[in-house]
N, C-alpha and C positions, 0 to 999 in steps of 0.2 A: 388539475391538468391530466388528461388521459395520455397514457404512454403505452405503446405496445412494442415489444422487442426484448432484447436481453437485459435482464436486471439481475442483481445478485444480492444474496445475504451472505455475509462473511462472519467467520468466527476466527479471530486472530489471537493466538497464544503469545503472551509476552515472553521474551527470552529472559533467562535468569532462574533463580531458585524459587520464586513465588509463582503459585498457580493463579495467574491473573490473565483474563482474556477480555477481548472486546467483541461485542456483537453489533453489527450494523448492516446497513444496506446501501448499495450504490450502483449506478449504471456504469461508473468508471472506477472500479476498485483501486487500481494503482494510484490514481489521482487522489482519491480519498485517503489512502494510507499515507501518502506523502504529506498530507495536511496534518497528520498526527505528529510526525517527527521527520526532519530532513534525512535522518539515517534509519528510516523505517525498515529497511532490509536487514538491519542489525538488531533493532529494538524488538521486532517480532520474530518468533520462531516459526518460520513459514512451513517447515516440514511437518509441524504438528497442528497446523491451521487448516481450515477448510472453507470452501466457497460453494454455495448452492446457486445454480442458475435457474431463474424463473422467467416466465414469458411476459410478465406485466408488472407495473409498479404496484397495482392492487395486490397481486399475489406475493410480491416481495414484502409489502407492509404486513400482510396477514402472517407470513412465515416469520418475519422479524418479531412481530408482536407475540407469537407463540413462544419463541425463544425467551423473550424478555419476561413474560409472565411465568414461565416455568422456572427460570433462573432467579427470580426476584429475591429469594432468600439469600442469595449469594452476592447481591449488589455491593459494590465497594467504590471508593473514590478512584478517579483516574490517577494513574501514576504521575508523579510530579514532573516527569520529563515531557508530558504531553501538554502542548500549549492550550490555554483557555480558548483561544480563537478558533481552534479546530472543532469545538463543539462536541456533542456526544458524551458529555461527562456523566450521564446517568446510565450508560450502557456498558459499564465495566463490572466484571464479576470475579470473585476470588473463590477458589476451591470448587469450581463448577465444570471443569473440563470434562470429567467422565459423563456428566449429565448432558452437556452440550454435544458430546460425541454421540450419545444415544439419540438425541433429537435429530442430528444430521443423518444418522443411520435410518431413522424413521422417514426422513425426506427421501432418501435414496430408495427405500423399500416402496415408497409411494410413486416411484418412477421419475423423480427429479434428478437431473445430473448433478453430482457432487464431486468436486475436485478435492482430493484428500491430501495432496502434497502441493502446497501453493508455491513452493520453490520452483518446481518444474513449470507450473502454470505461469508464474511471473516471468520466468526466463523466456518463455515463448512470447509473451506480451512485450517484454523489453526488447527482444530481438526485432520485433516488428516496428519498434519506435526508433531504431538506429538512424534511419534517414532523417528523421526530425531532429535527432540529437546532432547530427552533422550540421544541419542548417542553423541550429541554435549556437553551436560552437563557432561556426564561421562568422555569424553576425557579432557574437560577443567578442571574438578575437579582434575584429575590426574596430569595434567600440573601445576595446581596451587600448589598442594602439593609438586611437584618437583621444584617449584620456576621458572617455565618456562612460566607462563601466564602473558602477559603484562597487565598493568592496563587498557589500552584502550580496549583490548580484553575482559577483565572481565566486564567492563562497557557495552560493546556491547551485551554480553551474558545476562546480567541482564536486559537490555532494551528488548531483545528478549523474555525473560521470562515474563516481564511485559506485552508485547504485547499479549502473549498467555493467561496470567491471565486476561487481559481486556475482552477476549471473553469466558474464562472458569475459573471462580474464584477458582476452585479446583486445578489448576495447581501448585501453590506454595506448597500446602500440598502434592500433588502427587510426587513432586520432591524435597521434603524438605531435605532429606539427602544430595543429590547432591548440592543443593543450599547452605546448611550450609558449606559443604566442600569448595565450590567455594568462599564464602564470608569470611571464616575464615582461609584458608590456608595462611601460611606465616606470621601470626600475632602473 
């Protein structure tokens, strides 16, 4: 499948004391990261992670392959907190952040745009998604009042709100009425 437009290679540092990182590619990085863990915004240390923007899927594959080949000696199993359904279990590396950082710097030197602090990048992306969040919460609140919202769906929506609040602390207040309805319906 040919694709032309924004594509990304990401290097995500895991939060915590271990030097574990994930290298992958995605046209929609936030969606991809959410597939790794519902609390992705806490699991990954976004300030230490980076994102390389490329113009095509072909370029992304080539860049990602370069990272994977160069970091192969550091390959490790995925952290246990990452669900098997998310895939990408062969693209985790331990003790490779310094080398991954050098590879990203090489991409930048070659003229590719590299985001070095994904917290700021993600905050901009999440802010742009707030109208969609409002629609989701409105629909979910009505479903909850009608007794049609499954507990797992409710939990997933609350995790999504927490993700938004992680980047914009005003989100819970902005959506307080809908959140109250979501939390209290059926009780």
